[in-house]
C-alpha positions as CSV (number, residue, x, y, z in Angstrom):
1,M,-4.5,10.8,1.9
2,P,-4.5,7.5,4.4
3,D,-2.0,7.4,6.7
4,R,0.0,4.3,5.4
5,F,3.3,4.3,4.2
6,R,3.9,0.8,2.0
7,V,6.5,-1.8,2.7
8,T,8.3,-4.6,0.3
9,K,9.4,-8.1,1.0
10,G,12.6,-6.1,-0.9
11,W,13.1,-3.8,3.2
12,G,12.9,-7.4,4.7
13,L,15.7,-8.9,2.2
14,R,17.4,-5.2,2.8
15,F,17.8,-5.5,6.3
16,A,18.5,-8.7,6.5
17,Q,22.0,-8.2,5.2
18,E,23.0,-6.5,8.3
19,L,20.3,-7.3,11.0
20,D,18.4,-9.9,13.3
21,V,15.1,-9.2,11.7
22,P,12.6,-10.7,13.9
23,A,14.3,-9.0,17.2
24,M,14.2,-5.4,14.7
25,L,10.2,-6.2,14.7
26,R,10.1,-7.6,18.4
27,R,11.6,-4.0,19.4
28,A,9.4,-2.3,16.8
29,G,6.3,-3.7,17.9
30,L,5.4,-5.0,14.8
31,P,4.0,-8.1,13.6
32,P,6.5,-10.9,13.0
33,N,5.7,-11.6,9.0
34,L,6.1,-7.8,8.5
35,F,8.1,-8.4,5.3
36,Q,6.7,-12.2,4.5
37,Q,3.8,-10.5,2.0
38,E,4.3,-9.2,-1.6
39,K,3.3,-5.3,-0.2
40,T,1.8,-4.2,3.3
41,Y,1.0,-0.9,4.8
42,I,1.4,0.7,7.7
43,T,1.1,3.9,9.4
44,T,3.2,6.6,10.1
45,A,3.9,5.9,14.2
46,E,4.8,2.4,13.0
47,I,7.4,3.3,10.7
48,F,8.6,5.3,12.7
49,A,8.9,2.6,15.4
50,L,11.1,0.6,12.7
51,W,13.6,3.0,11.7
52,R,13.9,3.8,15.3
53,S,14.0,0.1,16.0
54,V,16.8,-0.3,13.2
55,A,19.5,2.6,14.2
56,E,19.1,1.3,17.9
57,L,19.8,-2.2,16.6
58,S,22.5,-1.1,14.0
59,S,26.1,-0.6,15.0
60,D,27.0,1.4,11.3
61,P,26.4,4.9,11.9
62,A,26.2,5.3,8.5
63,F,23.3,3.0,7.2
64,G,20.8,5.5,6.6
65,L,22.9,7.1,4.3
66,K,24.1,4.3,2.7
67,L,20.3,3.5,2.1
68,G,19.2,7.0,1.1
69,T,21.6,6.6,-2.0
70,E,21.9,2.8,-2.8
71,L,18.5,3.3,-4.6
72,R,18.9,2.2,-8.0
73,F,17.5,4.2,-10.8
74,E,15.8,1.2,-12.5
75,R,14.0,-0.1,-9.4
76,S,12.9,3.7,-8.5
77,H,9.2,5.1,-8.0
78,P,7.8,6.7,-11.6
79,V,8.4,9.5,-9.3
80,A,12.0,9.4,-8.5
81,I,13.0,8.7,-12.4
82,A,10.9,11.7,-13.7
83,G,12.8,13.7,-10.6
84,V,16.0,12.8,-12.4
85,C,14.8,13.1,-15.7
86,S,13.6,16.6,-15.0
87,R,15.4,19.7,-16.6
88,T,17.2,21.4,-13.7
89,F,17.5,20.9,-10.0
90,S,14.8,23.2,-9.8
91,D,12.6,21.2,-12.1
92,A,13.2,18.1,-10.0
93,L,12.2,19.1,-6.8
94,Q,9.4,20.6,-7.9
95,R,8.1,17.8,-9.7
96,L,8.5,15.1,-6.7
97,A,7.0,17.7,-3.8
98,R,4.0,18.2,-6.7
99,Y,3.9,13.9,-6.7
100,K,5.6,13.0,-3.5
101,Q,1.8,12.7,-2.0
102,L,0.8,9.8,-4.3
103,T,3.5,7.9,-2.2
104,C,3.0,8.4,1.1
105,P,1.8,11.1,3.7
106,E,4.8,13.3,3.7
107,E,5.4,15.9,2.1
108,I,9.2,17.7,0.4
109,R,8.8,21.3,1.0
110,V,11.2,23.3,-0.6
111,H,11.9,27.3,0.6
112,R,13.5,28.6,-2.0
113,R,15.0,32.5,-1.6
114,K,17.4,34.9,-3.3
115,E,20.2,33.4,-2.3
116,E,19.8,29.9,-0.4
117,T,17.6,27.0,-1.2
118,S,16.4,25.3,1.5
119,V,14.7,21.2,1.3
120,E,13.6,19.8,4.3
121,F,10.8,16.6,5.0
122,F,7.3,16.8,6.5
123,F,5.5,14.3,8.3
124,V,1.2,15.4,7.9
125,E,0.1,12.9,10.2
126,A,3.1,12.5,13.0
127,T,2.4,13.3,16.3
128,E,6.1,12.4,17.2
129,T,9.5,14.0,16.1
130,E,11.3,11.8,12.7
131,P,14.0,9.2,14.0
132,D,17.5,10.6,12.5
133,I,18.3,7.6,10.5
134,M,14.6,8.9,8.4
135,V,16.3,12.1,7.9
136,D,19.7,10.9,6.9
137,I,17.3,8.8,4.2
138,G,15.4,11.4,3.0
139,L,18.6,14.1,2.8
140,S,20.4,11.9,1.2
141,W,18.3,10.6,-1.2
142,I,17.6,14.3,-2.7
143,L,21.4,15.2,-2.9
144,G,21.5,12.1,-4.6
145,V,19.1,13.4,-7.2
146,G,20.7,16.3,-7.6
147,Q,24.2,14.8,-8.1
148,R,22.8,12.4,-10.1
149,G,21.5,14.9,-12.7
150,T,24.1,17.3,-12.9
151,D,26.9,14.5,-12.9
152,G,28.5,15.8,-9.4
153,E,28.3,19.5,-10.1
154,I,25.8,20.4,-7.7
155,K,27.3,20.5,-4.1
156,P,25.7,21.5,-0.6
157,L,26.3,24.8,1.1
158,R,25.2,22.9,4.6
159,L,23.3,20.5,6.0
160,E,21.1,22.1,8.9
161,L,20.1,19.1,11.8
162,T,17.9,19.5,14.7
163,R,19.7,16.6,16.3
164,P,22.8,17.5,19.1
165,V,26.4,17.6,17.6
166,K,27.1,13.8,16.9
167,H,29.2,12.1,13.4
168,R,30.2,15.3,12.4
169,A,32.7,13.6,10.4
170,L,31.3,11.1,9.2
171,L,28.1,13.9,7.9
172,E,29.9,16.1,5.9
173,K,31.9,14.3,4.7
174,H,29.3,12.2,3.3
175,F,27.2,15.5,2.2
176,G,30.0,17.8,1.5
177,C,29.1,20.5,3.3
178,K,29.3,21.5,6.9
179,V,27.0,20.7,9.0
180,R,24.7,22.8,11.7
181,F,23.3,20.9,14.4
182,K,20.5,21.8,16.7
183,S,19.0,23.6,14.2
184,A,15.7,24.4,13.8
185,H,15.0,22.1,11.0
186,N,16.5,19.0,9.3
187,A,17.5,20.6,5.9
188,L,19.5,20.6,3.5
189,V,20.5,24.0,1.6
190,F,21.5,24.7,-1.6
191,R,22.9,28.0,-3.5
192,S,19.6,29.2,-5.4
193,S,21.4,29.8,-8.5
194,D,22.7,26.0,-8.4
195,L,19.4,25.4,-8.7
196,D,19.1,26.3,-12.6
197,I,22.7,24.0,-13.6
198,P,20.8,22.0,-16.4
199,F,20.6,17.5,-15.7
200,V,22.7,15.5,-18.6
201,T,19.6,12.8,-17.1
202,Y,17.0,14.9,-18.5
203,N,14.9,12.9,-21.1
204,E,12.1,14.9,-22.3
205,E,10.6,11.8,-24.1
206,L,10.4,10.3,-20.6
207,L,9.1,12.5,-18.3
208,S,6.1,13.4,-21.8
209,V,4.8,9.8,-19.7
210,L,5.6,9.8,-16.4
211,R,4.1,13.3,-16.6
212,S,0.8,11.7,-18.1
213,H,0.5,8.9,-15.9
214,L,1.6,10.9,-12.5
215,D,-0.8,13.7,-13.3
216,S,-3.4,11.0,-14.1
217,E,-3.2,9.2,-10.7
218,L,-3.2,13.1,-9.0
219,K,-6.5,13.9,-10.5
220,A,-8.0,10.9,-9.9
221,R,-6.7,11.3,-6.2
222,S,-8.3,14.4,-6.0
223,A,-11.3,13.4,-7.5
224,N,-11.8,10.4,-4.3
225,E,-10.1,12.2,-2.1
226,G,-11.8,11.4,1.3
227,I,-13.7,8.6,0.3
228,S,-11.3,6.8,1.9
229,A,-11.8,8.2,5.0
230,Q,-15.8,8.1,4.7
231,V,-15.9,4.5,4.6
232,K,-14.0,3.9,8.2
233,Q,-16.1,6.6,9.3
234,T,-19.3,4.3,8.3
235,L,-17.7,1.0,8.6
236,K,-16.7,2.7,12.8
237,Q,-20.3,3.2,12.9
238,L,-21.6,-0.3,11.9
239,L,-19.1,-2.3,13.1
240,A,-20.2,-2.7,16.9
241,G,-21.8,-6.3,17.1
242,N,-21.7,-6.5,13.0
243,R,-19.9,-7.1,10.6
244,P,-20.8,-4.5,7.9
245,T,-20.4,-5.4,4.2
246,L,-19.5,-2.9,0.6
247,Q,-23.4,-2.6,0.4
248,D,-23.8,-1.8,3.6
249,V,-21.4,1.0,3.3
250,A,-22.3,2.2,-0.2
251,Q,-25.8,2.3,1.2
252,E,-25.2,4.4,4.0
253,L,-23.2,6.6,1.4
254,G,-25.8,6.6,-1.0
255,I,-23.8,5.8,-3.2
256,G,-24.1,2.4,-5.6
257,P,-21.8,-0.9,-4.5
258,R,-20.0,-0.6,-7.9
259,T,-19.4,3.0,-7.7
260,L,-18.1,2.8,-4.1
261,Q,-15.5,-0.1,-5.3
262,R,-14.0,1.7,-8.4
263,R,-13.3,4.6,-5.9
264,L,-11.3,3.1,-3.3
265,A,-9.6,1.5,-6.0
266,D,-8.6,4.8,-7.8
267,A,-7.8,5.9,-4.1
268,G,-5.7,2.6,-3.9
269,V,-7.0,1.1,-1.1
270,T,-9.5,-2.4,-0.4
271,F,-12.4,-2.3,1.1
272,Q,-11.4,-5.1,2.9
273,Q,-7.8,-2.9,3.8
274,Q,-10.3,-0.4,6.0
275,V,-12.3,-3.1,7.3
276,E,-8.9,-4.4,8.9
277,E,-7.6,-1.1,9.5
278,C,-11.2,-0.1,11.2
279,R,-10.8,-3.1,13.4
280,R,-7.5,-2.5,14.2
281,E,-7.4,1.4,15.3
282,L,-10.9,-0.3,17.7
283,A,-8.9,-2.8,18.7
284,H,-6.6,-0.3,20.0
285,H,-9.2,2.0,21.8
286,Y,-11.3,-0.8,23.4
287,L,-8.2,-2.8,24.6
288,K,-7.0,0.6,26.2
289,Q,-10.7,0.3,28.3
290,R,-10.1,-1.3,31.4
291,N,-13.6,-1.9,31.5
292,V,-13.9,-3.8,28.4
293,E,-13.4,-7.1,28.6
294,L,-11.9,-9.3,26.2
295,N,-14.6,-11.2,25.2
296,E,-16.8,-7.5,24.3
297,V,-13.8,-6.4,22.0
298,A,-14.0,-9.2,19.9
299,F,-17.8,-8.5,19.5
300,L,-18.2,-5.1,19.1
301,L,-15.6,-5.8,16.2
302,G,-17.6,-7.9,14.7
303,F,-15.8,-10.7,14.8
304,A,-17.9,-14.4,14.7
305,D,-16.1,-15.2,17.8
306,A,-13.1,-14.7,20.3
307,N,-10.6,-16.4,18.7
308,S,-11.3,-15.1,15.8
309,F,-11.1,-12.2,16.9
310,Y,-7.2,-13.7,19.0
311,R,-6.0,-15.3,15.5
312,A,-6.3,-11.4,13.8
313,F,-5.0,-9.4,16.6
314,Q,-2.0,-11.9,16.7
315,E,-1.6,-11.2,12.8
316,W,-1.8,-7.7,13.3
317,E,0.6,-7.3,16.2
318,G,2.5,-10.2,16.9
319,T,1.5,-10.4,20.5
320,S,-2.0,-11.4,21.7
321,P,-4.8,-8.8,22.8
322,G,-4.1,-9.7,26.5
323,E,-0.2,-8.6,25.7
324,W,-0.7,-5.9,24.2
325,R,-3.5,-3.9,26.7
326,T,-1.0,-5.0,29.9
327,R,1.7,-2.8,28.0
328,A,-1.0,-0.7,27.0
329,W,-1.3,0.3,30.9
330,L,1.8,0.5,32.2
331,E,2.4,3.0,28.8
């Protein structure tokens, strides 16, 4: 699936309760208007930068743990609701792992053995280690699903963390188990037998409705898997000095414009989003080249003039192309 995580206005409102949001976004190198739209998308690298910034600016070491447990059921994504409505914790984990691919390039990996079962998150597009605060959020959320479903009966055996020893008492109190630091993986470990405890929140009727909807999404995603990558690859070939249209890309791919538009919609993206992502990715590439002038970058990206490119780049990154280039060259 595309390397994109959804960010909403709600994130900004929640962060504003405890953090200086403009400072947080500047520190993360993200656009200052990131939370001003109803929804937008950022890459794995960008969401890692965002959460690192949150952790660095927050004075509360339990912030991630709180965020992982305070999500309200009625505001949850259908995937989360389907998990809580499952028959058992084992059923919930399998369902969450199956449908997680519909939301972002992140996997829930469940390793069930005879005595113990571990649950961990894996970021498909990651090129670096995920921030500790994201580990806290994810594993707290998993524990929350299990405890909500069993009315608090589920208790983990231990928490395994790759980080060095830090905040042991806080973590052990929150998860209700011992913490093993400097582990090979970030994982929450349960007794395998506990996974078969029935959920008191089991709702077959609601689950049936959600399952039908989510399975349909999976089927559509599978049928259209790769269309986003195909469009981006084609756009990058056509962009040099041009402004390719949906019709241009459809012709290159050998399909009709309406078919392409429908397949992109089924994959959860729009043609304009693909154009913007390509321009942004190519802008980063060209700006790192010392022999390419800024005016040439604008031309190569298909902008009518340099000012149009500057305005677009300012919106993407919250800084000018020249300032971004200077920082990139110093790294």
